[in-house]
C-alpha positions as CSV (number, residue, x, y, z in Angstrom):
1,M,178.9,81.9,-57.5
2,R,175.5,81.9,-55.8
3,I,172.3,81.1,-57.5
4,I,169.1,82.6,-56.0
5,L,165.9,81.1,-57.4
6,Y,162.5,82.5,-56.8
7,T,159.6,80.2,-57.4
8,G,155.9,80.2,-56.6
9,K,152.5,80.7,-58.1
10,G,151.7,83.5,-60.5
11,G,151.2,87.0,-59.3
12,V,153.0,86.7,-56.0
13,G,155.9,89.1,-56.9
14,K,158.7,86.7,-57.9
15,T,159.9,88.9,-60.7
16,T,159.8,92.1,-58.6
17,V,161.6,90.4,-55.7
18,A,164.2,88.9,-58.1
19,A,164.8,92.3,-59.7
20,A,165.1,94.0,-56.4
21,T,167.5,91.3,-55.1
22,A,169.6,91.6,-58.3
23,L,169.8,95.3,-58.0
24,R,170.9,95.2,-54.4
25,C,173.6,92.5,-55.2
26,A,174.9,94.7,-58.0
27,E,175.0,97.7,-55.7
28,L,177.1,95.7,-53.3
29,G,179.6,95.0,-56.1
30,Y,178.6,91.5,-57.1
31,R,178.5,90.7,-60.8
32,T,174.8,89.8,-61.1
33,L,172.7,88.3,-63.9
34,V,169.0,88.2,-63.3
35,I,167.1,85.8,-65.7
36,S,163.4,85.3,-66.4
37,T,162.2,82.1,-67.9
38,D,158.5,83.0,-67.6
39,P,156.8,82.7,-71.0
40,A,155.0,86.0,-70.2
41,H,158.1,88.0,-69.3
42,S,157.9,91.1,-67.1
43,L,161.5,91.5,-66.1
44,A,162.1,94.2,-68.7
45,D,159.0,96.0,-67.3
46,A,160.5,95.8,-63.8
47,F,163.7,97.5,-65.0
48,D,161.9,99.8,-67.5
49,R,164.2,98.8,-70.3
50,P,164.2,96.2,-73.1
51,L,165.8,92.8,-72.4
52,G,166.3,89.9,-74.7
53,P,167.6,86.4,-74.9
54,K,171.2,87.4,-74.3
55,P,172.5,89.1,-71.1
56,T,171.8,92.9,-71.5
57,P,173.7,95.4,-69.3
58,I,171.3,97.3,-67.0
59,R,173.8,99.1,-64.8
60,S,177.2,98.5,-63.3
61,H,177.6,94.9,-62.2
62,L,174.0,94.1,-63.4
63,W,172.7,92.3,-66.5
64,G,169.2,91.1,-67.3
65,Q,168.0,88.3,-69.6
66,E,164.6,87.1,-70.7
67,I,165.0,83.5,-72.0
68,N,162.5,82.0,-74.4
69,V,162.5,78.5,-72.9
70,L,160.8,77.0,-76.0
71,E,163.6,78.3,-78.3
72,E,166.4,77.4,-75.9
73,I,165.3,73.9,-75.0
74,D,167.5,72.4,-77.8
75,R,170.6,74.3,-76.5
76,E,171.2,72.1,-73.4
77,V,174.6,72.8,-71.8
78,V,176.4,69.7,-72.9
79,G,179.9,69.5,-74.3
80,L,183.0,71.7,-74.1
81,P,181.7,74.5,-76.4
82,M,178.5,75.0,-74.4
83,L,180.4,74.9,-71.1
84,A,182.9,77.4,-72.4
85,R,180.1,79.7,-73.4
86,M,178.5,79.4,-70.0
87,A,181.8,80.1,-68.3
88,E,182.4,83.2,-70.4
89,T,178.9,84.4,-69.5
90,L,179.4,83.8,-65.8
91,F,182.9,84.9,-65.3
92,A,184.2,86.8,-68.4
93,D,187.9,87.3,-67.7
94,R,187.7,86.9,-63.9
95,D,189.2,84.0,-62.0
96,P,186.2,81.9,-60.8
97,T,188.0,81.2,-57.5
98,E,187.8,85.0,-56.7
99,V,184.0,84.9,-57.1
100,F,183.2,82.4,-54.5
101,F,182.5,83.3,-50.9
102,K,185.6,82.6,-48.8
103,G,184.5,83.6,-45.3
104,K,182.9,81.5,-42.6
105,I,179.2,81.1,-42.9
106,Q,178.9,80.7,-39.2
107,T,181.1,81.1,-36.1
108,L,180.8,80.3,-32.5
109,Q,182.3,82.6,-29.8
110,R,182.5,82.2,-26.1
111,E,181.4,85.4,-24.4
112,R,179.4,86.9,-21.5
113,G,179.3,83.6,-19.7
114,G,177.7,81.8,-22.6
115,Y,178.2,81.3,-26.3
116,T,177.3,83.5,-29.3
117,L,176.5,81.9,-32.6
118,V,177.0,84.3,-35.5
119,L,175.3,83.5,-38.9
120,R,175.4,85.4,-42.2
121,V,171.9,86.3,-43.3
122,P,172.3,88.8,-46.2
123,F,169.2,90.5,-47.5
124,A,167.2,89.9,-44.3
125,G,165.6,92.4,-41.9
126,A,165.1,91.8,-38.2
127,K,161.3,91.9,-38.6
128,D,161.5,89.0,-41.1
129,I,163.5,86.7,-38.9
130,S,162.1,84.4,-36.2
131,L,163.8,81.7,-34.1
132,T,162.5,78.6,-32.5
133,K,164.6,76.2,-30.4
134,V,163.5,72.8,-29.3
135,G,166.2,70.6,-27.7
136,N,169.2,70.4,-30.0
137,E,167.4,71.9,-33.0
138,M,167.0,75.6,-33.9
139,V,164.7,76.7,-36.7
140,I,165.5,80.1,-38.3
141,S,162.7,81.4,-40.4
142,I,163.4,84.3,-42.8
143,A,160.1,85.3,-44.4
144,N,159.1,82.1,-46.2
145,V,162.5,80.4,-46.0
146,R,163.2,77.9,-43.2
147,R,166.6,76.8,-42.1
148,D,167.0,73.9,-39.6
149,L,170.2,73.9,-37.5
150,F,171.2,71.0,-35.4
151,L,173.1,72.5,-32.5
152,P,176.2,71.0,-30.8
153,R,175.5,69.6,-27.4
154,A,177.1,72.6,-25.7
155,L,174.4,74.9,-27.2
156,A,171.5,72.4,-27.0
157,L,171.8,72.6,-23.2
158,L,171.6,76.4,-23.2
159,R,168.7,78.8,-23.8
160,I,168.6,81.6,-26.3
161,E,169.0,84.9,-24.4
162,T,169.2,87.4,-27.2
163,A,169.3,87.6,-31.0
164,E,170.4,90.7,-32.8
165,L,170.9,91.5,-36.5
166,E,173.6,94.0,-37.6
167,D,175.2,94.4,-41.0
168,G,173.9,91.1,-42.3
169,L,175.1,89.1,-39.3
170,L,172.7,87.4,-36.9
171,R,174.2,87.1,-33.4
172,I,172.4,84.6,-31.3
173,H,173.5,84.5,-27.7
174,F,173.0,81.3,-25.7
175,Q,173.0,81.4,-21.9
176,K,172.6,78.8,-19.1
177,K,169.0,77.6,-18.7
178,E,167.2,78.8,-15.6
179,S,164.8,75.8,-15.7
180,S,164.6,72.7,-17.9
181,T,161.1,72.5,-19.1
182,G,162.0,71.0,-22.5
183,M,159.4,73.3,-24.1
184,A,160.0,75.2,-27.4
185,R,161.3,78.7,-27.1
186,R,160.3,81.2,-29.8
187,G,161.8,84.6,-30.2
188,R,162.1,87.7,-32.4
189,V,165.3,89.3,-33.6
190,A,166.2,92.8,-32.5
191,T,168.0,95.3,-34.8
192,R,171.3,96.6,-33.3
193,G,172.6,100.0,-34.0
């Protein structure tokens, strides 16, 4: 199970982005529940259909729910009955071990006289991704999200030659440095295909 949480100040598009993300996840076949806890709900407006305090089917693999936090605050998830209810909501009759991601989040391959680091970055476009490498640290920024990676020594001594995004996989190719200035290297990601 993955939980994607959108937060921020009012009016920046959290509900719209959450609805679009949920729709895309459902289209990819993931059982998806999108929930609004905002006192001034607009999730039902985004989907153009009524939603309530219980998960409501929107389309295949997608449910929506608008929770009234003030009414639900006394229903904290404590004890076996509440945990069983939550498990039923999340998994229904499915085996939870079948829901979790089983692949590798990242792989390292030796190729073209260097190394290629392959990272999974679903829901990202090449224009949204930027890379910065300083020494043994690489910062991957995807829109407003920042991920710091500490690179193994073998990669820290190399420079980023190319970065390509294809089918949700970011392939960053590292090559031998031409000069060792120790300065930060910034780059953009190309779309492959």
